[in-house]
C-alpha positions as a Markdown table, in Angstrom:
| # | Residue | x | y | z |
|---|---|---|---|---|
| 1 | Leu | 62.8 | 75.0 | 44.4 |
| 2 | Gly | 66.5 | 74.3 | 43.7 |
| 3 | Glu | 69.3 | 75.1 | 46.1 |
| 4 | Asp | 69.6 | 78.5 | 44.3 |
| 5 | Gly | 66.0 | 79.4 | 45.3 |
| 6 | Asn | 64.7 | 79.2 | 41.7 |
| 7 | Lys | 62.2 | 76.7 | 40.4 |
| 8 | Met | 63.9 | 73.5 | 39.5 |
| 9 | Ser | 64.4 | 73.2 | 35.7 |
| 10 | Lys | 66.5 | 71.1 | 33.4 |
| 11 | Ser | 67.4 | 74.2 | 31.4 |
| 12 | Arg | 68.7 | 75.9 | 34.6 |
| 13 | Gly | 70.6 | 72.8 | 35.6 |
| 14 | Asn | 69.3 | 72.9 | 39.2 |
| 15 | Val | 67.3 | 69.7 | 39.2 |
| 16 | Val | 67.9 | 67.3 | 42.1 |
| 17 | Asn | 67.5 | 63.7 | 41.3 |
| 18 | Pro | 65.9 | 61.9 | 44.2 |
| 19 | Asp | 67.4 | 58.6 | 43.2 |
| 20 | Asp | 70.8 | 60.1 | 44.1 |
| 21 | Thr | 69.6 | 60.8 | 47.6 |
| 22 | Val | 68.1 | 57.4 | 47.9 |
| 23 | Arg | 71.3 | 55.8 | 46.8 |
| 24 | Ser | 73.5 | 57.8 | 49.2 |
| 25 | His | 71.2 | 57.9 | 52.3 |
| 26 | Gly | 68.2 | 55.7 | 51.7 |
| 27 | Ala | 64.5 | 56.2 | 51.0 |
| 28 | Asp | 63.6 | 56.9 | 54.6 |
| 29 | Val | 65.9 | 59.8 | 54.9 |
| 30 | Leu | 64.5 | 61.3 | 51.6 |
| 31 | Arg | 60.9 | 60.9 | 53.0 |
| 32 | Leu | 61.8 | 62.4 | 56.3 |
| 33 | Tyr | 63.6 | 65.3 | 54.7 |
| 34 | Glu | 60.7 | 66.1 | 52.4 |
| 35 | Met | 58.3 | 66.1 | 55.4 |
| 36 | Phe | 60.7 | 68.1 | 57.5 |
| 37 | Met | 61.1 | 70.9 | 54.9 |
| 38 | Gly | 57.8 | 72.5 | 55.8 |
| 39 | Pro | 54.1 | 72.6 | 55.0 |
| 40 | Leu | 53.2 | 70.4 | 51.9 |
| 41 | Glu | 51.6 | 73.3 | 50.0 |
| 42 | Ala | 54.6 | 75.7 | 50.4 |
| 43 | Ser | 57.4 | 76.0 | 47.9 |
| 44 | Lys | 60.7 | 75.3 | 49.7 |
| 45 | Pro | 64.3 | 75.3 | 48.5 |
| 46 | Trp | 66.1 | 72.0 | 48.4 |
| 47 | Gln | 69.1 | 72.1 | 50.8 |
| 48 | Ala | 71.4 | 69.1 | 50.3 |
| 49 | Lys | 73.3 | 70.1 | 53.5 |
| 50 | Gln | 70.3 | 69.3 | 55.6 |
| 51 | Ile | 70.1 | 65.7 | 54.3 |
| 52 | Gln | 73.0 | 64.6 | 56.5 |
| 53 | Gly | 71.2 | 66.1 | 59.6 |
| 54 | Val | 68.1 | 64.1 | 58.8 |
| 55 | Ala | 70.2 | 61.0 | 58.4 |
| 56 | Arg | 71.7 | 61.5 | 61.9 |
| 57 | Val | 68.1 | 61.8 | 63.3 |
| 58 | Arg | 67.1 | 58.6 | 61.6 |
| 59 | Asp | 70.2 | 56.9 | 63.0 |
| 60 | Arg | 69.4 | 58.1 | 66.6 |
| 61 | Ile | 65.8 | 56.9 | 66.3 |
| 62 | Trp | 67.1 | 53.5 | 65.1 |
| 63 | Ala | 69.6 | 53.3 | 67.9 |
| 64 | Leu | 66.9 | 54.2 | 70.5 |
| 65 | Ala | 64.5 | 51.6 | 69.0 |
| 66 | Gln | 67.1 | 48.9 | 69.4 |
| 67 | Lys | 67.4 | 49.5 | 73.2 |
| 68 | Pro | 65.2 | 47.3 | 75.4 |
| 69 | Leu | 62.2 | 49.0 | 77.0 |
| 70 | Ala | 62.6 | 49.8 | 80.7 |
| 71 | Glu | 60.3 | 47.6 | 82.8 |
| 72 | Ala | 59.6 | 50.6 | 85.1 |
| 73 | Ser | 59.7 | 54.2 | 84.0 |
| 74 | Asp | 59.1 | 57.1 | 86.2 |
| 75 | Leu | 55.8 | 59.1 | 86.1 |
| 76 | Glu | 57.4 | 62.2 | 84.5 |
| 77 | Thr | 58.8 | 60.1 | 81.6 |
| 78 | Asp | 55.4 | 58.5 | 81.1 |
| 79 | Lys | 53.7 | 61.9 | 81.0 |
| 80 | Leu | 56.2 | 63.2 | 78.5 |
| 81 | Val | 55.7 | 60.2 | 76.3 |
| 82 | His | 51.9 | 60.6 | 76.4 |
| 83 | Arg | 52.1 | 64.4 | 75.6 |
| 84 | Thr | 54.5 | 63.7 | 72.7 |
| 85 | Val | 52.3 | 61.0 | 71.2 |
| 86 | Lys | 49.2 | 63.3 | 71.5 |
| 87 | Lys | 51.1 | 66.2 | 69.8 |
| 88 | Val | 52.5 | 64.1 | 67.0 |
| 89 | Thr | 49.2 | 62.4 | 66.4 |
| 90 | Gly | 47.5 | 65.8 | 66.1 |
| 91 | Asp | 50.2 | 67.1 | 63.8 |
| 92 | Ile | 49.9 | 64.1 | 61.5 |
| 93 | Asp | 46.1 | 64.4 | 61.4 |
| 94 | Thr | 46.4 | 68.1 | 60.3 |
| 95 | Leu | 49.3 | 67.1 | 57.8 |
| 96 | Ser | 51.7 | 69.3 | 59.8 |
| 97 | Leu | 54.4 | 66.7 | 59.1 |
| 98 | Asn | 57.3 | 69.1 | 59.6 |
| 99 | Thr | 56.3 | 69.8 | 63.2 |
| 100 | Ala | 55.6 | 66.1 | 63.8 |
| 101 | Ile | 59.1 | 65.2 | 62.6 |
| 102 | Ser | 60.6 | 68.0 | 64.7 |
């Protein structure tokens, strides 16, 4: 759906060109945004304002990935990491990509 909530259509003039988003924010942000929008089978309105938020999430993930891994982490952190990996793996297996991204 377009930002106006109607089905995207050239005649309505509410079509969003994904190439514009890729040029401004990159393909990873477009992919993340599409997965974050909700279940794959549901119709969802395009909201350009949310693209910037997804770009910030991508930037945070990248910054975190650039940090060296701690040689020793505490038990609570290890448990949280394992729970998170299990939850995200289950979400991906059931194609609940929006909750995996969240």
